[in-house]
C-alpha positions in Angstrom: 0.5 -3.1 -0.2 -1.6 -0.6 -0.2 -0.4 2.8 -1.0 -3.1 5.5 -0.9 -6.8 4.5 -0.3 -9.6 5.1 -3.0 -10.1 8.6 -3.6 -13.8 7.7 -2.8 -12.5 7.7 0.5 -9.6 10.4 0.6 -11.8 12.9 -1.4 -14.5 12.6 0.9 -14.8 17.0 2.0 -13.7 17.8 -1.7 -17.0 16.0 -3.2 -19.2 16.4 -0.3 -18.0 20.0 0.0 -18.8 20.7 -3.4 -22.2 18.7 -3.2 -23.2 20.7 -0.2 -22.5 24.0 -2.2 -24.6 22.7 -5.3 -27.2 22.1 -2.3 -27.0 25.7 -0.9 -27.3 27.4 -4.8 -30.5 25.4 -5.7 -31.9 26.8 -2.3 -30.8 30.6 -2.8 -32.4 30.1 -6.6 -35.1 28.6 -5.2 -36.4 30.6 -2.5 -35.3 34.0 -4.8 -38.3 32.0 -7.2 -40.9 31.7 -4.7 -40.4 35.1 -3.9 -40.3 36.6 -7.0 -43.4 38.1 -9.1 -43.7 36.0 -11.9 -47.3 36.9 -13.3 -47.9 37.8 -16.7 -48.6 41.2 -17.0 -47.8 42.5 -14.4 -50.0 45.1 -12.9 -49.0 48.1 -11.0 -50.7 51.2 -9.5 -48.7 54.6 -8.5 -50.6 57.9 -7.7 -53.7 56.7 -8.8 -52.3 55.1 -12.2 -52.6 51.5 -13.3 -49.2 50.3 -15.2 -49.6 46.6 -17.4 -46.4 45.2 -18.3 -46.2 42.3 -20.0 -42.2 40.4 -19.0 -40.7 37.2 -19.1 -40.8 37.0 -15.5 -43.2 33.3 -15.6 -40.2 31.8 -17.8 -38.7 28.8 -15.5 -34.9 28.9 -16.9 -33.3 29.8 -13.8 -35.0 26.8 -11.9 -34.2 24.5 -14.8 -30.6 25.4 -14.8 -30.6 25.1 -10.7 -32.3 21.6 -10.7 -30.0 20.7 -13.8 -27.2 21.6 -11.3 -29.1 19.5 -8.6 -29.4 16.3 -10.2 -25.6 16.9 -11.0 -24.6 17.2 -7.2 -27.0 14.0 -6.2 -26.0 12.1 -9.0 -22.3 12.4 -7.8 -23.2 11.2 -4.4 -25.0 8.4 -5.2 -21.8 7.5 -7.6 -19.3 7.7 -4.9 -22.0 6.3 -2.5 -22.1 3.3 -4.0 -18.2 3.1 -4.6 -17.8 3.0 -1.1 -20.5 0.1 -0.6 -18.6 -2.2 -3.0 -15.9 -1.3 -0.7 -17.4 -2.4 2.4 -18.9 -5.5 1.1 -15.8 -6.8 -1.2 -13.2 -9.2 0.9 -10.9 -7.6 -1.6 -10.8 -4.4 -0.6 -12.5 -4.4 2.8 -9.5 -5.8 5.2 -10.9 -9.4 4.7 -14.6 -9.2 6.2 -16.5 -12.0 4.8 -18.3 -11.2 1.1 -20.9 -9.2 1.2 -20.8 -9.2 4.8 -22.8 -12.3 4.9 -22.5 -14.2 8.1 -22.6 -17.5 5.9 -21.1 -16.6 2.3 -22.3 -18.7 -0.4 -25.5 -19.9 1.8 -26.5 -16.4 2.5 -26.3 -13.2 0.1 -25.9 -10.6 2.8 -25.7 -7.2 1.3 -25.1 -8.3 -2.2 -28.3 -7.3 -3.7 -28.0 -3.9 -1.5 -25.1 -3.2 -4.1 -26.7 -4.6 -7.0 -29.7 -2.2 -6.3 -27.1 0.8 -5.6 -25.0 -0.1 -8.6 -28.4 0.0 -11.0 -29.6 3.0 -9.4 -26.1 4.8 -9.9 -26.9 3.7 -13.6 -29.9 5.0 -14.0 -29.1 8.5 -12.3 -26.5 9.3 -14.6 -29.2 8.9 -17.7 -31.5 11.3 -15.1 -28.9 13.6 -14.6 -29.0 14.6 -18.4 -30.0 18.3 -18.3 -33.5 18.9 -18.8 -33.2 22.7 -19.4 -31.4 22.2 -23.2 -34.7 20.5 -24.1 -36.8 23.7 -23.7 -38.3 24.8 -27.1 -41.0 27.7 -28.3 -45.1 26.7 -28.3 -48.0 28.3 -28.6 -47.3 30.0 -32.2 -43.6 31.0 -31.2 -45.0 33.0 -28.5 
């Protein structure tokens, strides 16, 4: 007797909703940065006067943070998607459909390789989701 469905099914709104919030945040940050002045120095002209101001607008930290956040959202969607695929191809979880949805289990692999590939990609995503923004270090003569 199954008491309840797996959380990868019951929590679709929470998981997908959180991921879509991440996507919206990243979109907002990228649009902000694409419309920002990121030259160095910045040159301003006012009333026949020119001002040259050095700053740090070129620094891509906000984009790095946003894209690190994006990697987490995409990785989680991939993770739960692979788990749903496992439920689909596993006769113990799919309501007695044939193993790997194969018309001739044992003779044909059906969706087995697809599930293997998905599991492998999920594992690789976990490594790739490591935040790259934490690896920034000063260079160019400490400038």
